[in-house]
N, C-alpha and C positions, 0 to 999 in steps of 0.2 A: 355420291359425289365426293371427291377428295378435296381437301383444303391444302394439299401439299403443292406449293407454288412451283417446285421443280418438276413434278409430274405434270401439272397443268401446262407449264411452258413447253416441256418436251413433247407432249401430245399435240399441242397447237402448232409447234414448229414442224412436226412430222406431217401434219395435215397440209401446211403451207408448202412444204418441200416435196410432197408426193407427186406433183405433176412432173418434176424434174428427175426424181429418183425412184419412182414407181410406187404403186399402191401398197406394196409389202412393207414400206418404211414404217407405217403405223405399228405393224406387228413386231418389227425389229425394235422399235422404241419400247413397246410393252415388255418385250423380253428383257431389254436392258434395264428397265425400271424394276422388273421383278428380281433381277439378279444384282442390282447395284450394291447391295451390302455384302454379297458373297463372292464376287469375282474380282480379279485384278484386271485393270484396264490393259488392253493390248498396247504394244509400243507404237503401232501405226494403225490408222483407220482406213482400210482400203475396200473391203467388201461391204455389201449392203447391211449385213448384221452389224459390222463395225461402225457403220454410219449411224445406226440407232444408238450404239454405245457412245459415239462421239457427241450426239445431240444431248444425251443425258449427262455426259461429263461436262459439257459446256454449260448446261443449265445448273448443274451442281456448283461449278466454279463461279458462275455468274451470281448465284444466290449468296455464296460466301463473300464475294467481293462487294455485292450490294449491301449486305448486312454490315460489313466492316465500314464501308463508306458512310452508312447512315449514322455511325457513331460521331462523325464530325460534321456531316451535312444531312439535314432531315430528308432531303429529296434529291439524291444524287442524279445527275442527268444520265440518260441512257447511253449517250456517247462516251462518257467517262467510264461507265461500267464495261461497255463493249471494248474500249481501248485497253483496259486493264486485262480483260479476258484474253485478247489477242496477244498481249505481251507475255502473259503467263504461258499460253500454249506454245508460243515460239521459244520461250526459255526452256520448256520441257522437251522441245524438239520432236514432239509427237506428230505434228502435222505441218503441212505447208500452208502459207497464207492464202494461196489460191483455193485450197480446199475448205478453209474455215471462215474466211471473212464474211461471206453472205450468210452462212449458217449462224455465225456468232451474232450478227445483226438481228436476224429473225428470232433467235432464242432469247436474246436480251430483251427485245421488244415484248415478246410474249411473257417473259418472266416478270417484267415490271408491270405489265397489265394485270397479271395474276396477283402480284403483290398488292396492287392498289385496289383491285376489285373493279367491276364494271362501272360503278358509280363514281369512281375516283381515279381518273386516268393519270398516267405518268406526267410529271410536270405540275401537278396540282398538289400543293402542300397538304399534309394530313393534319 
């Protein structure tokens, strides 16, 4: 069992999104996790494999934003993290809001649950 919150969140998001995007999404996320330190991100996320990469990229970005925000607030709200992720993605021009808003919400929710652990849900100060 991994303690990597990015991997935990990406896998959980893939599970939640599989009904919309197909059962192969979990394998696409696993491939993206395995290669996250070796591949450059594509400019656009259009095909199913790229969706797996997008989920991992959002999880990684959300983790960075979350840890940065924790420097000034011990328990940043999920909405603030998700908003900043959406801003960053739009500034990079890699995706459209229609493609990423729901995915971002799911990934951030899963990431904060992974960061807090099952006994300490988001919104509960550590």
